[in-house]
N, C-alpha and C positions, 0 to 999 in steps of 0.2 A: 607263270602267267599264261601257259596254254592250259593250263587247269583251269586258271577263276575264266578265263573265255568261253572255256566249254561250261563251265556252272552256269554264266550267262545265258549259252545258247538255249542252255533247258530251261531254263525260268522262260525262256522269251517263248518259245516251244507251248510251253503249258501253258499260257499266257493266252496264245495265240488260239488255242485251243478252247480252252475257256473263252473267250471271244466267241466264239462260233458256234457253243451252244449256246451261250445265252441271247445270241441273235435268233435261235430257233425256239426259245423260252425253253430250254433242257434246263432251268436254272440249276437243280441239284448234281448233276453232272457239269456243271458249269463251277460251282463252287468246289467240288476235289477238284478241279485240273487248279484252278487261281492258288489253292492250297497246296498243290502240289508247288507250281510255281514258287512262294512265297516261303517253302522250306528250303527250293535251293536259294533262294537270293533275296534275303529278308526286306532289302530298300528297292525291291521292283514297285514305285512310287503306279504305274498305271494297273499292275494286277491290285494292288493292293485297293484304290480307286475304284475299280471295275468289282473287287469282292465288296465293298461296301455297297456301292449301288444295286446289287443281285441281293444282296441281303437283303437293302431297303424294301427292292422288290417285290422280295415271301414274307415283309410285313415283318422283317427283326430288326426293328429299328435302333434297339440299343446295341449289337452288333454291328450293324452298318457304321453308328456313329464312334464306336471303336475302332472299326479299321481306318475310318477318317484322320481321326484323332493322333493315331500311330503314324498315318500318313504325311500329314502337316508337321510333326516333328522329328520328322524324316529329315522331310523338303520343304523349309518356311515358307520360300520366294516361289511363287508363280505357280502353286500347285492347285488344283480345281477344288481339294479339298475342304481349301479354305471357305469357299463360295458353300459349299455343299452344309458344311456346318453353320455358318451364318444364318443360309436361308432357314435353317433350323432351329437354331439360338433362339434367333431372333422373334420366331413367332413362340410365345406364349403360348397362346390357345394350343398349336402341336404338341408342345412339352407335356401340356396337359395330360390332353389327349393321348399319348406316349404312356403314361404313369396312369391312367384310368383303365387303359388296355388290360397291362400288365396285371393290374389290380383285381380286374373282374374274372381274367382267365385262371387267375392263380383260386380264384374264389370258385370259378367253376368246377376244376379239377378239386376243392375240396369238398363242392355237393356231393359230387360221383363216388369220392372214397364212403361220402356219409349214404349215398345210396338216393340222394335227392333227384333224379333225372328231369323231374320239370323245371326246379330251380336252375340247374343246371345249364337246361336249354336254353332259359330265359338269358343270362348271361352269358351265355357266347353268341347269340345273337347280337345284342348290345356290344361284345367286342366287335362282332363283324362288320356291323354298321360303322363304326371308328374305323376299324383298318381291313377293310374286304381281303387285303392281299395275306395275312395271317395263314398260311395253309393250314398249322397244326391246329390251327381252332375249327377250321374246316372239316378234318380228320374229327378230332373229337365229339362233335355234333355227328356229323357220319355215323360214329359208334353209337351215338345215344339213340338215335333213330332206327340203327340195325337192333339196338336190346327192345324198342317197342313196336317193331317190326313194319316199320314204315319205311320200306327197301325205296319205293320210288324217291324220298324226300333225302335218304340218305345218299343215293346216287347224284340227285341234282347238288349237291354238298363237294360230292368228290368232283365232279365233273366241274363245279367252278373251282376246285384247287387247280385241277389237272390245266382249268385256261392260264394259272400263271405260273404252274412247274411242270410241265407236259410230262417228264422225266421223272418226278416223284415215284420210288420202287412203294413207301407207304399208302399214297395214295392208291397205283395200278394195283395191290392187294387188296385192297378193302375194295376196290369197284369190282373184281375180280370173285370177290366172296359177296357181294351183294348180288350181281348178277347170277352168282351159283342159288343162293336163297331164293330170287325170284321164280328161279327155271322150276324150284319144289314144288312152288304155289300154283304152278299152274295145272291143271286137269289134264293127265295123260289125253290124248289125241284118240278123236275117235279114230276105230280100224278104216284100212282107207282102203279094204274092199269090202263092201257090202253086198248085204246076200240081193241077187238079182232078182225083180218080180216075177212073179209065175205068168206066165203069159198063157193065153189062150186062144187058140187058131180053128177058125172055121170057114167053109169055101163059099164063094156067093158068084154061082156061075162057072168060068173058068179061073178066079181071083182067088188065091186065098185069103183070107183080112184076117191080123196079128192083132192082138190087144191085149195090156194087164187086166189080168182077171178082177182086182179090188178096184177099179175106174167105174166110181159112179157117175150118171149125168147131176149136174149140181142147179138144181131149180133157180128163179129168181128169188122165190120166198127164202130159199138156204142161203142163197147168198147174203141177204138181209138178217138172214138169222146169224150167220157167220161174224157178221161187219157189227151188229151189237154185241155178241161175246168180247169180239176183241176189245171192244170200247172198253166194256165191264172189265175183262182181265187188265188194262193199262190203267184203269182208274183208281183199281182193286192192287196195283203195283206202284201206283204213287203215294196210296195212304200210308199199306207198310212197309214200304221198300223206300221209297224217295225221301219221304217229308223226315220221319223217325233218325235217317240219315243226316241232312240239311240241320235239324233241330240237333241233332246229336252233336256236331261240330261248331252249331254256333254257343252250345254250352261249353266246349273244349275250349274255343277261343276265348269264352267270357270267365272260365274257370285260370288260364294262363295269367290271363289278365289281372282277374284278382290276385290271384299268387302272387305276381311282382308288384302289384300296390301294397300287399299287405307284405312284403322282404322291407321294401324302403318304407312304409310307418312303423314294424316293430324297428326296424334301425336306427329311426329317429324317436323314437317315443323312450328307447333304451336311455338313448343321450339326455332326453330331456328328463326323465327322472331319475337319472343321478344327477342330473343337472340339480336339481330341485330337493334332492334331498343336500346337495351341498350347501345350498342355499339356507336350510331349516337346520343345519348345523352348526352354520356361522350365527342363524341367530339365536341359537343356543347359547351357543358361546359368548354373545355378545351380553346375555341378558346374567350369565357367570361373572363376568368380568366388571362389569358396573360396580361402583361402588369400593373397588379393589385399590383402588389409589388415585391421587391427587390428579394423574394426567389420565381421568376414566372421559372426560368428553371426549378426547382428542382419540385416544384408543376404540373411543366408539366409533368418531367419523371415521377413522383406517378400516372399522371393521365394515361400516355401510358403505363405503366405497369398493371393498372387497366382492359385496354382494353384489352392488350398481353392476361390477365388472361382468361376475357370473349370468346375472342376468341379462346385460347387452351380449353378449357372447349367444345364450341361448336362444334370444331372440335373432340371433347370426348380422347383429349389428359391430360385423369385427372392428367398422373405426373408431367407434363409440369403446369398446374392449379393449382396443390396444392402447387410446389417451388415457382410456381410466386407470388401468393395471402398472403404469408408470406413474401413479398419483400414491398409490398403494409405497405402503413402509411396512417392509416384511419383517423389521425389526420390534416392530406392535403387535404382531401376530402371536396368538402360542403356537405350541407344535403342530397341532391338527392344522389351525389356521393355514401358518407355513407350510404343510406338504399341499394344502388345496392351490394356495398362491404358485408353488413350484408350478405344480401340473397346470394351472391356467394360462401361466405365462409363458410355458412349452408353447400350449398348444395356440395361444393366442396369438403370441410374437411373430411367428413363422406365416400368419395367415394376413395379422396385420398390416406385417412391412410389407408382401405381395400387395393389399391392397391400398396401401399408399403409393408405392412403385406402378401401380395402372393406371392411380388417377392422376401422379406426376409425369405419365407417360402422353397423358389426356393432356394436360395443360401442357407438354412442349409441345406434342403436332399441333395443338392450334396455336402455338406461338404465345401462349400467356407464359413468358418466360418467368417471371417474378415468384407466379405459385409452383411451376415448375419447381426451382431453387429449392421452396422451403420443403416437400414430399421429397426431392432427389438428398437433399442435405440429411434429413434422417436416416433414409437408407443407405447413403455412402457411410452413416458415424457407425451403423449397425454392422453392414458386412461391405468393408469398402470396395468387394471386387464381384458385390451382388451382380447377377444378370451378364454374367461371364464380360463383367468389363461395362457394361453399357450404359449401367447407371452413371459411373465416373462421368463417364464418356459425352454422355447431355448433359451432365450438371457443368462441364468445361467448357460446354456451347450455349448453356443458358447464361452464366457467365458472363462471356464474350459479347452474347448479344443484349445485354443491359447495362454491359462498358465497364463491367468491377474486369478488369485485366489482371489484378493481381491474383485475384481467385479464379479465374481461367488460366491461368498460366499455373498457377498451381494444381489442380486438375489434370493439367493437359499431361505436365509431368508425371505425375501419378501413373496416366494411362499408358505414358512410354515404358516406363519402368515394371508396369505389370502383365504389359500385352507385347514384348518385344519384336517386332519383326512381321506385326500384323499390319492390315492395311489399314484400322483405326489408327494404330501405332504412328505408322507413316503421315496418314491427314494431323496428326495432333502435334506431330515436329513442325510441320509446315505455318500451322495456327499458330505455335508457339514463336517462331521465327519474324511473323507475320507482324504481334504481338510485341518482341523485342525492339522490333525494328522503327515501331514507332513510339516508342519509348524517349523522352527528349534526354 
C-alpha cells in the first residue's frame, strides 16, 4: 500500500510540474512532465486530459483526440474529456479541416523530398492558415526560407512557433542558426578609430586659430548644385534599385499564385481526363454489347446509367451520382465495367453519405423532421454508427417529433446500446422512459 501511494504522489508531482510549465507556455517541457506522470500512473485523468489540451494547443489534434479517448474509456462518468471530444466531433467542418491539414502537410513533405520548395511553401502556408498552432509546420517553413536565404521570414515563422511553445528546443536551435546566418551577411563594421583630420593653425594677434585644412567655404551656388546632384542621385537609385525590386517582388508573388493555381488545375484536369477516358471506354463497351443477347436494351440502359453516374461525379454532383449508383446492376456489367463500377462505388458512396447526412442535419436543425427522417434513414442503413452515433440519435428525435413512437423507441434503444454511459445515452434513456409511460 505504501508503494502504491508513493507512485500516486510521484505521478501527481509530475502532473503539477507539467501544469506549471503549461501555464508559462513551455509546452514541450510540459509534455515531457505529463508523459512521466502517466508512466507512473496511467489512470491519472487530470494529467491525461491536460496532455490532450497541450497537444491541441501545439496543433497536434490527432494526438489530443487519442489522449481524450483513452481518458474517457478510463472514466466514462463526469470526465471533461467527453466535452472536449463532443466539441470537436460534433463539428464536421472542424474534423474535415484537421484531415485536410494532415494531407497538405504530408504533401508539403513530399514536395520537399522532390526538391519543389516553392510548392512546399505554398502547401505549408495553407496548413498554417487552417491550423496556426502547428509548430512543426512553422519549423519546416522556416527551414525552406533559410534554404532560399530569406532569413527574416524564417525568423518570423520561428517567432510564431515560439509564441505557441517558448521552450521548444528545435525552434530555439533554428533561431540560433538564423541569427548566425544573418550576422554573416552584415558587412563588417567600419573601424572605430578614424584618421583625424589634419589641422592647420595660424596666429591672429595674440590668439592661435586652429581649423581643418580640408574645410572649404561653401558658396550658395555650390549648395544649390549639391542639392541638384542629390536629387539626381535619389532619382537614379529609385529607377535602378527600388523600382526593379518592387517589380521583382510583384513578379514573384504572381508566380507563386500561378504555381498554386496550376497545381489545383493539374490535379483537377487529371481527374477529369481519367473520368472522360472511363466514359469513352464504357461507350465502346456499349457498342460491343449491342445485339449480343435478347436483353440488349436492358444492358444498354444499365451501361447508360453507369455513364450518367460517372458524368455526375465528374460534375461534382455527388447527390445525383449517389442516387444513380444504386440503380446500376453490376451483374449486367462486363469485367472492365465492373471494375469501373467498384471504383466509382467507393468514390461516390462515402461522399454521397456525407452529402445526404449534411442535408439531413440541415433539415433537422430547421425542424423539417419528415425530410430529415428520409436522409437520416439512408445514412443509418448504410452506416449505423455514423458521426459517432449522432445520426441515429437525431433520427430518434425526428421520429419522436413526428409522433412515430415505435421507431423513436427503437432508435433510442440502439443509441443506448451503441454508446453506453455517454450523455446522449442518458438522454435517450430519459426519452425512452417518457415514451413508455405514454403508451396505454
